[in-house]
Each structure stands twice: as structure tokens, then as C-alpha cells.
A tleap script that builds the chain and sets N, CA, C and O, in Angstrom:
source leaprc.protein.ff14SB
mol = sequence {
  NMET TYR LYS LYS LYS CYS PRO ASP CYS ASN
  GLY SER SER TYR SER SER TYR SER LYS GLY
  GLN TRP THR CYS PRO TYR CYS GLU GLU ASP
  LEU THR ASP VAL GLU ALA VAL MET THR ASP
  ASP ASN CGLU
}
set mol.1.N position { 36.991 83.310 37.658 }
set mol.1.CA position { 36.923 83.190 38.994 }
set mol.1.C position { 35.599 83.435 39.780 }
set mol.1.O position { 34.903 84.368 39.378 }
set mol.2.N position { 35.195 82.758 40.780 }
set mol.2.CA position { 34.010 83.019 41.482 }
set mol.2.C position { 34.274 83.749 42.791 }
set mol.2.O position { 35.398 83.428 43.176 }
set mol.3.N position { 33.801 84.444 43.474 }
set mol.3.CA position { 33.456 85.216 44.463 }
set mol.3.C position { 32.386 85.408 44.778 }
set mol.3.O position { 31.475 85.733 44.017 }
set mol.4.N position { 32.281 85.177 46.406 }
set mol.4.CA position { 31.624 85.390 47.592 }
set mol.4.C position { 31.691 86.416 48.394 }
set mol.4.O position { 32.910 86.541 48.505 }
set mol.5.N position { 31.137 87.376 49.137 }
set mol.5.CA position { 31.118 88.066 50.073 }
set mol.5.C position { 30.259 87.439 51.294 }
set mol.5.O position { 29.168 86.884 51.164 }
set mol.6.N position { 30.652 87.549 51.969 }
set mol.6.CA position { 30.784 87.463 53.523 }
set mol.6.C position { 29.475 88.129 54.128 }
set mol.6.O position { 29.684 89.257 54.575 }
set mol.7.N position { 28.103 87.647 54.242 }
set mol.7.CA position { 27.375 88.336 55.105 }
set mol.7.C position { 27.833 88.980 56.899 }
set mol.7.O position { 27.551 89.966 57.581 }
set mol.8.N position { 28.743 87.624 57.064 }
set mol.8.CA position { 29.016 87.988 58.554 }
set mol.8.C position { 30.104 89.182 58.528 }
set mol.8.O position { 29.773 90.201 59.135 }
set mol.9.N position { 31.421 89.170 57.865 }
set mol.9.CA position { 32.166 90.451 58.077 }
set mol.9.C position { 32.412 91.072 56.956 }
set mol.9.O position { 33.308 91.916 56.918 }
set mol.10.N position { 31.623 90.749 55.791 }
set mol.10.CA position { 31.731 91.837 54.943 }
set mol.10.C position { 33.338 91.431 53.848 }
set mol.10.O position { 33.833 92.231 53.054 }
set mol.11.N position { 33.864 90.011 54.125 }
set mol.11.CA position { 35.295 89.850 53.540 }
set mol.11.C position { 34.917 89.014 52.213 }
set mol.11.O position { 33.957 88.246 52.267 }
set mol.12.N position { 35.407 89.107 51.424 }
set mol.12.CA position { 35.523 88.617 49.881 }
set mol.12.C position { 36.067 87.243 49.678 }
set mol.12.O position { 37.189 87.156 50.177 }
set mol.13.N position { 35.722 86.313 49.206 }
set mol.13.CA position { 36.339 85.106 48.993 }
set mol.13.C position { 36.583 84.654 47.250 }
set mol.13.O position { 35.820 84.797 46.296 }
set mol.14.N position { 37.784 84.145 47.316 }
set mol.14.CA position { 37.623 84.107 45.399 }
set mol.14.C position { 37.672 82.560 45.275 }
set mol.14.O position { 38.138 81.969 46.250 }
set mol.15.N position { 37.349 81.982 44.449 }
set mol.15.CA position { 38.199 80.505 44.302 }
set mol.15.C position { 37.568 80.256 42.366 }
set mol.15.O position { 36.724 80.937 41.784 }
set mol.16.N position { 38.209 79.290 41.922 }
set mol.16.CA position { 37.936 78.382 40.721 }
set mol.16.C position { 36.594 77.886 40.529 }
set mol.16.O position { 35.947 77.937 39.483 }
set mol.17.N position { 36.194 77.341 41.781 }
set mol.17.CA position { 35.255 76.175 41.450 }
set mol.17.C position { 33.955 77.066 42.237 }
set mol.17.O position { 34.516 77.980 42.842 }
set mol.18.N position { 32.670 77.140 42.429 }
set mol.18.CA position { 31.704 77.523 42.824 }
set mol.18.C position { 31.091 76.711 43.868 }
set mol.18.O position { 30.757 77.312 44.889 }
set mol.19.N position { 30.901 75.560 43.805 }
set mol.19.CA position { 30.347 74.242 44.002 }
set mol.19.C position { 30.990 73.833 45.847 }
set mol.19.O position { 31.916 74.500 46.307 }
set mol.20.N position { 30.574 73.115 46.374 }
set mol.20.CA position { 31.357 72.326 47.395 }
set mol.20.C position { 31.119 73.220 49.027 }
set mol.20.O position { 30.370 74.180 49.209 }
set mol.21.N position { 31.675 72.797 49.668 }
set mol.21.CA position { 31.560 73.411 51.000 }
set mol.21.C position { 32.826 74.875 50.581 }
set mol.21.O position { 33.809 74.913 49.842 }
set mol.22.N position { 32.143 75.943 51.509 }
set mol.22.CA position { 33.092 76.731 51.301 }
set mol.22.C position { 32.868 78.142 52.441 }
set mol.22.O position { 31.864 78.807 52.697 }
set mol.23.N position { 34.349 78.221 52.972 }
set mol.23.CA position { 34.305 78.912 54.249 }
set mol.23.C position { 34.991 80.367 53.630 }
set mol.23.O position { 35.567 80.707 52.597 }
set mol.24.N position { 34.604 80.945 54.795 }
set mol.24.CA position { 35.028 82.589 54.298 }
set mol.24.C position { 36.479 82.621 55.309 }
set mol.24.O position { 36.477 82.194 56.463 }
set mol.25.N position { 37.594 83.164 54.681 }
set mol.25.CA position { 39.202 83.259 54.706 }
set mol.25.C position { 39.357 84.025 56.172 }
set mol.25.O position { 40.275 83.788 56.957 }
set mol.26.N position { 38.377 84.910 56.381 }
set mol.26.CA position { 38.538 85.717 57.710 }
set mol.26.C position { 37.686 85.600 58.618 }
set mol.26.O position { 38.053 86.225 59.613 }
set mol.27.N position { 36.687 85.081 58.758 }
set mol.27.CA position { 36.188 84.683 60.058 }
set mol.27.C position { 35.683 83.126 60.131 }
set mol.27.O position { 35.241 82.528 61.112 }
set mol.28.N position { 35.864 82.700 58.924 }
set mol.28.CA position { 35.227 81.298 58.932 }
set mol.28.C position { 33.874 80.963 59.104 }
set mol.28.O position { 33.391 79.953 59.616 }
set mol.29.N position { 33.279 82.029 58.565 }
set mol.29.CA position { 31.614 81.560 58.507 }
set mol.29.C position { 31.243 80.727 57.390 }
set mol.29.O position { 32.092 80.989 56.538 }
set mol.30.N position { 30.586 80.018 56.999 }
set mol.30.CA position { 30.286 79.521 56.236 }
set mol.30.C position { 29.456 79.710 55.037 }
set mol.30.O position { 28.233 79.581 55.081 }
set mol.31.N position { 30.136 80.030 53.908 }
set mol.31.CA position { 29.576 80.405 52.851 }
set mol.31.C position { 29.142 79.415 51.685 }
set mol.31.O position { 29.488 79.571 50.514 }
set mol.32.N position { 28.325 78.354 52.158 }
set mol.32.CA position { 28.087 77.296 51.289 }
set mol.32.C position { 26.961 77.934 50.382 }
set mol.32.O position { 27.084 78.218 49.190 }
set mol.33.N position { 25.972 78.086 51.077 }
set mol.33.CA position { 24.351 78.862 50.542 }
set mol.33.C position { 24.429 80.191 49.961 }
set mol.33.O position { 23.645 80.462 49.051 }
set mol.34.N position { 25.227 81.017 50.341 }
set mol.34.CA position { 25.785 82.212 49.483 }
set mol.34.C position { 26.114 81.865 48.249 }
set mol.34.O position { 26.844 80.935 47.908 }
set mol.35.N position { 25.364 82.903 47.359 }
set mol.35.CA position { 25.537 82.941 45.635 }
set mol.35.C position { 27.113 83.376 45.265 }
set mol.35.O position { 27.737 84.347 45.693 }
set mol.36.N position { 27.508 82.439 44.417 }
set mol.36.CA position { 28.826 82.951 44.156 }
set mol.36.C position { 28.585 83.604 42.871 }
set mol.36.O position { 27.611 83.303 42.181 }
set mol.37.N position { 29.778 84.840 42.390 }
set mol.37.CA position { 29.259 85.612 41.572 }
set mol.37.C position { 30.289 85.448 40.278 }
set mol.37.O position { 31.302 84.885 40.693 }
set mol.38.N position { 30.370 85.674 39.177 }
set mol.38.CA position { 31.600 85.275 38.263 }
set mol.38.C position { 32.140 86.766 38.102 }
set mol.38.O position { 31.488 87.749 37.746 }
set mol.39.N position { 33.612 86.692 38.483 }
set mol.39.CA position { 34.300 87.916 38.476 }
set mol.39.C position { 35.195 87.743 37.394 }
set mol.39.O position { 35.610 86.608 37.157 }
set mol.40.N position { 35.648 88.963 36.519 }
set mol.40.CA position { 36.673 89.384 35.819 }
set mol.40.C position { 37.836 89.372 36.294 }
set mol.40.O position { 38.122 89.833 37.399 }
set mol.41.N position { 38.783 88.741 35.358 }
set mol.41.CA position { 40.083 88.316 35.447 }
set mol.41.C position { 41.033 89.666 36.590 }
set mol.41.O position { 41.926 89.470 37.413 }
set mol.42.N position { 40.512 90.675 36.263 }
set mol.42.CA position { 41.197 91.922 36.884 }
set mol.42.C position { 40.448 92.520 38.125 }
set mol.42.O position { 40.592 93.697 38.456 }
set mol.43.N position { 39.709 91.714 38.733 }
set mol.43.CA position { 39.142 92.144 40.281 }
set mol.43.C position { 40.253 92.040 41.157 }
set mol.43.O position { 40.122 92.298 42.353 }
savepdb mol mol.pdb
quit
């Protein structure tokens, strides 16, 4: 799983794919250029 933290609202967004368009599910900020971090399955 990949995780991106929104710089606008600090919400965490998760995806199984790190490429392509990525929008914050909380505030709809474009997270495409935010670095994705690999997470553990336990997060």
C-alpha cells in the first residue's frame, strides 16, 4: 500500500498504486506531485 499526506488538510490517503492522478479524499486537493510512501499492512 502507498500513502500520501495532504499538505492542505493533513489527511492521509492510501492506494495500492502510486502512479497517476491522486486526489485527497477529504478536501479534493491534487496530490499527484506529493511523494508516496510505502506503508506496512498494519497501518
